[in-house]
N, C-alpha and C positions, 0 to 999 in steps of 0.2 A: 505494498499501499504506499511507504515513503518513497519508491523507487517509482512510481507513477506518479507521486503530488509532485516530486522532485523536474522527472522529465515535462511535466505539464507547467511547471514555473519556468524550466531551461525556455520551453517552445514560447511561451507569453514573454518573455522577456527578449527573446530575439526579434519576435512580431514588432516590441516595442522599438528596439533599436532598429529595424528595420523602418519603420512611419518618420525616426528623425532622423536616419543616414542623412548626412548632405554631401559627403563624396563620394566618388566613383571608389575609391579604398574602404572606404567603412562599409559598403552597401557589399563590397567585398568580401570581407570579412563575414557579414552575416550570411552570406548564400554558403563558404563554405565550410561553416562552423553546423549550418540548419543540413547540407547536403551528410559532413560527417556522423550528425547524430542520426540523420537516417540510415545510410549505411550502417551505423555500428547496431542498430537495433533491426534493422533487417536481417542481419548474420546473426543477431542473440536470436531470434523468431524462428533461424532455419537451420541452427547449429543446434543436436543435443549434445548437449553436454556432462548428461549422467554415466553414471559407470557401465548403462548398460547399452545407450549411444554410443560411447565410445569403442567399447568391445565390437559393436556391430559397424563400424566405419563410420558413424552417421554425422560427422564432423568435417568441416571442411576447412577447416585452420590450415593456414599456409606458411 
C-alpha cells in the first residue's frame, strides 16, 4: 500500500513539474523520469522474482 502511494505521489509531482517546466531541459528531465518510472513498473510487472519464478526462468534480468 505504501509503495502505491509513493508511486502516485511521484507521478503527481512529475505532472506538476511538467506543467511548470519552462525550459526544454526541464521538459526533457520530466520526460526521462516518467519514462524511467514507466519502464521500471513494466519490468517489475512482467518479472516473476519469486523463488518459483526464478527456478522456472521467468525473469528477464539482463
